[in-house]
C-alpha positions as a Markdown table, in Angstrom:
| # | Residue | x | y | z |
|---|---|---|---|---|
| 1 | Met | -0.1 | -0.2 | -0.2 |
| 2 | Arg | 1.3 | 3.5 | -0.8 |
| 3 | Trp | 1.4 | 6.4 | 1.3 |
| 4 | Met | 2.0 | 10.3 | 1.0 |
| 5 | His | 5.0 | 11.2 | 3.1 |
| 6 | Leu | 4.2 | 14.5 | 4.4 |
| 7 | Arg | 6.5 | 16.6 | 6.2 |
| 8 | Leu | 5.2 | 19.5 | 8.5 |
| 9 | Arg | 8.3 | 22.3 | 9.3 |
| 10 | Ala | 7.4 | 25.6 | 10.4 |
| 11 | Pro | 8.6 | 28.6 | 12.8 |
| 12 | Met | 5.0 | 28.1 | 14.3 |
| 13 | Ala | 2.0 | 26.1 | 13.5 |
| 14 | Ala | -1.8 | 25.6 | 15.1 |
| 15 | Phe | -3.5 | 22.3 | 14.8 |
| 16 | Gly | -7.0 | 24.1 | 16.1 |
| 17 | Arg | -9.4 | 22.6 | 18.4 |
| 18 | Glu | -12.8 | 24.3 | 19.7 |
| 19 | Ile | -12.4 | 27.8 | 20.7 |
| 20 | Val | -14.0 | 28.4 | 24.3 |
| 21 | Asp | -14.2 | 32.4 | 24.6 |
| 22 | Ala | -11.1 | 33.7 | 23.8 |
| 23 | His | -8.9 | 30.7 | 24.4 |
| 24 | Gly | -7.6 | 29.3 | 21.3 |
| 25 | Val | -6.6 | 25.8 | 21.7 |
| 26 | Ile | -4.6 | 23.4 | 19.8 |
| 27 | Arg | -4.4 | 19.6 | 19.2 |
| 28 | Asn | -1.6 | 17.2 | 19.0 |
| 29 | Val | -1.4 | 16.4 | 15.5 |
| 30 | Pro | -3.3 | 17.5 | 12.4 |
| 31 | Ala | -7.4 | 17.2 | 12.2 |
| 32 | Gln | -8.8 | 15.6 | 9.3 |
| 33 | Ser | -10.5 | 19.1 | 8.3 |
| 34 | Met | -7.0 | 21.0 | 8.3 |
| 35 | Leu | -5.2 | 18.4 | 6.1 |
| 36 | Thr | -8.4 | 18.4 | 3.8 |
| 37 | Gly | -7.8 | 22.6 | 3.6 |
| 38 | Leu | -4.3 | 22.3 | 3.3 |
| 39 | Leu | -4.4 | 20.1 | 0.3 |
| 40 | Ala | -7.5 | 22.2 | -1.3 |
| 41 | Asn | -5.5 | 25.3 | -0.9 |
| 42 | Ala | -3.0 | 23.6 | -2.6 |
| 43 | Leu | -5.0 | 22.6 | -5.4 |
| 44 | Gly | -6.6 | 26.0 | -5.8 |
| 45 | Trp | -9.8 | 25.1 | -4.6 |
| 46 | Asp | -12.2 | 27.8 | -3.2 |
| 47 | Arg | -15.2 | 27.6 | -0.6 |
| 48 | Ser | -17.4 | 27.5 | -3.0 |
| 49 | Met | -16.6 | 23.9 | -4.3 |
| 50 | Arg | -18.2 | 22.6 | -0.9 |
| 51 | Ala | -18.7 | 19.0 | -2.3 |
| 52 | Glu | -15.5 | 18.8 | -3.8 |
| 53 | His | -14.1 | 19.4 | 0.2 |
| 54 | Gln | -16.6 | 16.7 | 1.7 |
| 55 | Ala | -15.6 | 14.1 | -1.3 |
| 56 | Leu | -12.2 | 14.8 | -0.4 |
| 57 | Gln | -12.3 | 14.8 | 3.5 |
| 58 | Asp | -14.0 | 11.4 | 3.4 |
| 59 | Arg | -11.4 | 9.8 | 1.3 |
| 60 | Ile | -8.1 | 10.6 | 3.3 |
| 61 | Val | -6.7 | 8.4 | 5.4 |
| 62 | Phe | -3.6 | 9.4 | 7.6 |
| 63 | Gly | -1.1 | 8.9 | 10.6 |
| 64 | Ala | 1.1 | 11.6 | 12.4 |
| 65 | Val | 4.2 | 11.1 | 14.2 |
| 66 | Trp | 6.4 | 13.9 | 16.1 |
| 67 | Glu | 10.0 | 13.9 | 15.4 |
| 68 | Arg | 11.1 | 15.8 | 18.5 |
| 69 | Asn | 9.6 | 15.7 | 22.2 |
| 70 | Ile | 6.1 | 17.2 | 21.8 |
| 71 | Gly | 6.4 | 18.8 | 25.3 |
| 72 | Leu | 9.0 | 20.9 | 24.0 |
| 73 | Ser | 6.7 | 22.7 | 21.5 |
| 74 | Arg | 3.4 | 24.7 | 23.0 |
| 75 | Met | 3.5 | 28.1 | 23.4 |
| 76 | Val | 0.9 | 30.7 | 23.6 |
| 77 | Asp | 0.8 | 34.0 | 21.9 |
| 78 | Tyr | -1.3 | 36.6 | 24.1 |
| 79 | Gln | -3.4 | 39.1 | 21.9 |
| 80 | Thr | -5.6 | 42.4 | 22.2 |
| 81 | Ala | -8.1 | 44.0 | 20.2 |
| 82 | Gln | -9.6 | 47.2 | 20.5 |
| 83 | Leu | -13.2 | 47.1 | 20.2 |
| 84 | Gly | -15.2 | 50.1 | 18.2 |
| 85 | Lys | -18.8 | 50.9 | 19.1 |
| 86 | Ser | -20.5 | 48.4 | 17.4 |
| 87 | Asp | -17.8 | 45.9 | 17.2 |
| 88 | Arg | -19.1 | 42.5 | 19.1 |
| 89 | Ala | -16.7 | 39.1 | 20.3 |
| 90 | Trp | -18.2 | 36.1 | 20.6 |
| 91 | Thr | -18.5 | 34.5 | 23.6 |
| 92 | Thr | -19.9 | 31.2 | 25.1 |
| 93 | Arg | -22.0 | 33.0 | 27.7 |
| 94 | Gly | -24.3 | 33.8 | 25.4 |
| 95 | Val | -23.9 | 37.5 | 25.7 |
| 96 | Pro | -21.9 | 39.0 | 23.2 |
| 97 | Ala | -18.8 | 41.2 | 24.1 |
| 98 | Gly | -19.3 | 44.9 | 23.5 |
| 99 | Arg | -19.5 | 48.5 | 24.0 |
| 100 | Asp | -22.8 | 49.7 | 23.4 |
| 101 | Gly | -26.7 | 48.4 | 22.9 |
| 102 | Gly | -26.8 | 47.5 | 26.7 |
| 103 | Pro | -24.9 | 47.2 | 29.7 |
| 104 | Lys | -21.3 | 47.3 | 28.7 |
| 105 | Thr | -19.8 | 44.3 | 28.6 |
| 106 | Tyr | -16.2 | 44.6 | 27.6 |
| 107 | Glu | -14.4 | 47.5 | 29.8 |
| 108 | Gly | -10.8 | 47.1 | 28.1 |
| 109 | Ala | -9.2 | 45.8 | 25.3 |
| 110 | His | -10.4 | 42.5 | 23.6 |
| 111 | Gln | -8.0 | 40.1 | 25.1 |
| 112 | Arg | -7.3 | 36.4 | 23.0 |
| 113 | Trp | -4.8 | 33.7 | 24.0 |
| 114 | Arg | -3.8 | 31.5 | 20.9 |
| 115 | Glu | -1.6 | 28.5 | 21.6 |
| 116 | Tyr | 0.9 | 27.1 | 19.1 |
| 117 | His | 3.5 | 24.4 | 18.1 |
| 118 | Ala | 6.9 | 26.1 | 17.9 |
| 119 | Asp | 9.2 | 25.1 | 15.7 |
| 120 | Leu | 7.1 | 22.2 | 14.1 |
| 121 | Arg | 8.9 | 18.8 | 13.1 |
| 122 | Leu | 6.1 | 16.4 | 12.6 |
| 123 | Ser | 5.4 | 13.7 | 9.7 |
| 124 | Val | 2.1 | 12.7 | 8.0 |
| 125 | Val | 1.8 | 9.4 | 6.2 |
| 126 | Leu | -1.8 | 9.8 | 3.9 |
| 127 | Arg | -3.5 | 7.7 | 1.4 |
| 128 | Leu | -6.7 | 8.2 | -0.4 |
| 129 | Glu | -9.2 | 6.1 | -0.5 |
| 130 | Ser | -11.0 | 5.3 | -4.0 |
| 131 | Ala | -7.5 | 6.0 | -5.4 |
| 132 | Glu | -8.3 | 6.3 | -9.1 |
| 133 | Ala | -10.7 | 9.7 | -8.3 |
| 134 | Phe | -9.7 | 12.8 | -8.8 |
| 135 | Pro | -7.7 | 14.0 | -7.1 |
| 136 | Thr | -5.1 | 11.4 | -7.2 |
| 137 | Met | -2.2 | 11.2 | -5.0 |
| 138 | Glu | 0.1 | 12.1 | -7.9 |
| 139 | Glu | -1.9 | 15.1 | -8.3 |
| 140 | Leu | -1.9 | 16.1 | -4.9 |
| 141 | Gln | 2.2 | 15.5 | -5.3 |
| 142 | Ala | 1.9 | 18.2 | -8.2 |
| 143 | Ala | 0.1 | 20.5 | -6.0 |
| 144 | Leu | 2.2 | 20.4 | -3.1 |
| 145 | Asp | 5.5 | 20.9 | -5.4 |
| 146 | Arg | 4.0 | 23.5 | -7.2 |
| 147 | Pro | 0.9 | 25.0 | -5.1 |
| 148 | Ala | -1.8 | 27.4 | -6.5 |
| 149 | Arg | -1.4 | 29.8 | -3.7 |
| 150 | Pro | 0.2 | 30.0 | -0.4 |
| 151 | Leu | 0.0 | 27.7 | 1.8 |
| 152 | Phe | -0.2 | 27.6 | 5.9 |
| 153 | Ile | -0.3 | 25.1 | 8.7 |
| 154 | Gly | -3.4 | 25.8 | 10.6 |
| 155 | Arg | -3.8 | 29.8 | 11.0 |
| 156 | Lys | -2.3 | 31.5 | 8.1 |
| 157 | Cys | 0.4 | 33.3 | 9.9 |
| 158 | Cys | 1.6 | 29.8 | 10.1 |
| 159 | Leu | 3.8 | 29.2 | 7.1 |
| 160 | Pro | 6.3 | 25.8 | 6.4 |
| 161 | Ser | 9.7 | 26.5 | 6.1 |
| 162 | Ala | 10.1 | 23.4 | 3.7 |
| 163 | Pro | 8.6 | 21.7 | 1.1 |
| 164 | Ile | 5.8 | 19.7 | 2.2 |
| 165 | Phe | 5.7 | 16.5 | 0.2 |
| 166 | Lys | 8.7 | 14.4 | 1.1 |
| 167 | Asp | 8.5 | 11.0 | -0.5 |
| 168 | Trp | 6.6 | 7.9 | -1.3 |
| 169 | Val | 6.7 | 5.1 | 1.4 |
| 170 | Glu | 5.2 | 1.4 | 0.9 |
| 171 | Ala | 3.4 | -0.2 | 4.1 |
| 172 | Pro | 0.7 | -2.2 | 5.1 |
| 173 | Ser | -0.8 | 0.0 | 7.3 |
| 174 | Ala | -0.6 | 3.7 | 8.7 |
| 175 | Arg | 1.4 | 2.7 | 12.0 |
| 176 | Glu | 4.2 | 0.8 | 9.6 |
| 177 | Ala | 4.1 | 3.6 | 7.5 |
| 178 | Ile | 4.6 | 5.8 | 10.7 |
| 179 | Glu | 7.4 | 3.8 | 11.9 |
| 180 | Thr | 9.1 | 4.0 | 8.2 |
| 181 | Val | 9.2 | 7.5 | 8.4 |
| 182 | Ala | 9.9 | 8.6 | 11.7 |
| 183 | Pro | 13.6 | 9.6 | 12.9 |
| 184 | Thr | 15.5 | 7.3 | 15.3 |
| 185 | Gly | 17.0 | 8.6 | 18.8 |
| 186 | Ser | 14.0 | 8.1 | 20.9 |
| 187 | Glu | 11.5 | 5.6 | 21.7 |
| 188 | Ser | 9.1 | 7.8 | 23.0 |
| 189 | Leu | 8.2 | 9.9 | 19.9 |
| 190 | Phe | 4.2 | 10.7 | 19.9 |
| 191 | Ala | 2.0 | 8.9 | 17.1 |
| 192 | Ser | -1.2 | 9.1 | 16.4 |
| 193 | Trp | -3.1 | 6.8 | 13.7 |
| 194 | Pro | -7.0 | 5.6 | 12.9 |
| 195 | Val | -8.2 | 2.4 | 14.6 |
| 196 | Ala | -9.4 | 0.7 | 11.5 |
| 197 | Glu | -5.4 | 0.8 | 10.8 |
| 198 | Gly | -4.8 | -1.6 | 13.5 |
| 199 | Thr | -4.5 | -1.4 | 17.2 |
| 200 | Asp | -0.9 | -3.1 | 17.9 |
| 201 | Gly | 1.3 | -0.9 | 19.9 |
| 202 | Ser | -1.1 | 2.2 | 21.0 |
| 203 | Asn | -1.1 | 3.1 | 24.2 |
| 204 | Arg | -4.9 | 4.3 | 24.1 |
| 205 | Thr | -7.7 | 4.6 | 21.7 |
| 206 | Thr | -9.9 | 7.8 | 21.9 |
| 207 | Thr | -12.3 | 9.7 | 19.5 |
| 208 | Val | -11.2 | 12.8 | 17.9 |
| 209 | Thr | -13.7 | 15.2 | 16.5 |
| 210 | Asp | -11.5 | 16.7 | 13.8 |
| 211 | Glu | -14.1 | 16.8 | 10.5 |
| 212 | Arg | -15.9 | 19.5 | 9.1 |
| 213 | Asn | -19.5 | 18.9 | 7.3 |
| 214 | Trp | -18.4 | 20.9 | 4.3 |
| 215 | Val | -21.7 | 21.5 | 3.1 |
| 216 | Ser | -23.2 | 23.5 | 6.0 |
| 217 | Gly | -20.0 | 25.1 | 7.1 |
| 218 | Leu | -19.9 | 23.4 | 10.3 |
| 219 | His | -17.4 | 21.1 | 12.3 |
| 220 | Gly | -18.6 | 17.9 | 13.7 |
| 221 | Gly | -18.1 | 14.1 | 13.2 |
| 222 | Gly | -15.6 | 12.0 | 14.8 |
| 223 | Arg | -13.4 | 9.3 | 14.0 |
| 224 | Glu | -11.7 | 6.6 | 16.6 |
| 225 | Val | -7.8 | 7.1 | 16.6 |
| 226 | Cys | -4.7 | 5.2 | 18.4 |
| 227 | Glu | -2.2 | 7.1 | 20.2 |
| 228 | Gly | 1.1 | 5.8 | 21.5 |
| 229 | Leu | 4.9 | 6.1 | 21.9 |
| 230 | Ile | 6.8 | 4.5 | 19.4 |
| 231 | Ala | 10.3 | 4.2 | 17.9 |
| 232 | Ala | 11.7 | 3.8 | 14.4 |
| 233 | Pro | 14.0 | 1.6 | 12.6 |
| 234 | Arg | 16.3 | 4.2 | 10.2 |
| 235 | Ala | 18.4 | 7.0 | 10.9 |
| 236 | Glu | 17.0 | 10.4 | 9.9 |
| 237 | Ala | 17.7 | 11.7 | 6.9 |
């Protein structure tokens, strides 16, 4: 079975989770929806192509492995924004933060906290179900090599520092593909892969809600994934 080896390298990256009020938290690995958006952006698709985005997301099977200690990477960016008279800031309390139109709910600058992975070094192995459908993996490779638009990893400020497509990998499962691409030097590299690809070597299985309904524009939908710490048999290139 053939897999694309995608190498995500960036000074800052954000694998977004559910935002709670002003706190933009991140997950440990890319979301299914984030990879869909990354590939669609490389292909030059726009937001009106909802059915195409949905079909691509439904075809993606991927696993991910960190190439360094995951605990070294997190940082929090503190941000402020001035709210004008008619501006509103979304909250989970049911009352928008604002300055007029009733009780003044926000006295100072609008504060936000955004998490990032700093000095990101992570590998993704990815394949597509229905391999002959459009786009094929070869078409995705060509798009990543010469993207139609600038690419970013999570938020628009998170630009990759190296080409994303690395090479092709042959492996019977996502976990074995991960072991092929992961660097040596550690026996505790954090990895994640779909439960459907096998649970051998996992420390736990969990449900992640990382899909998007591209037709409605809302996030939702869960997948069963394995998480584990792995070691790799090859030296880093």
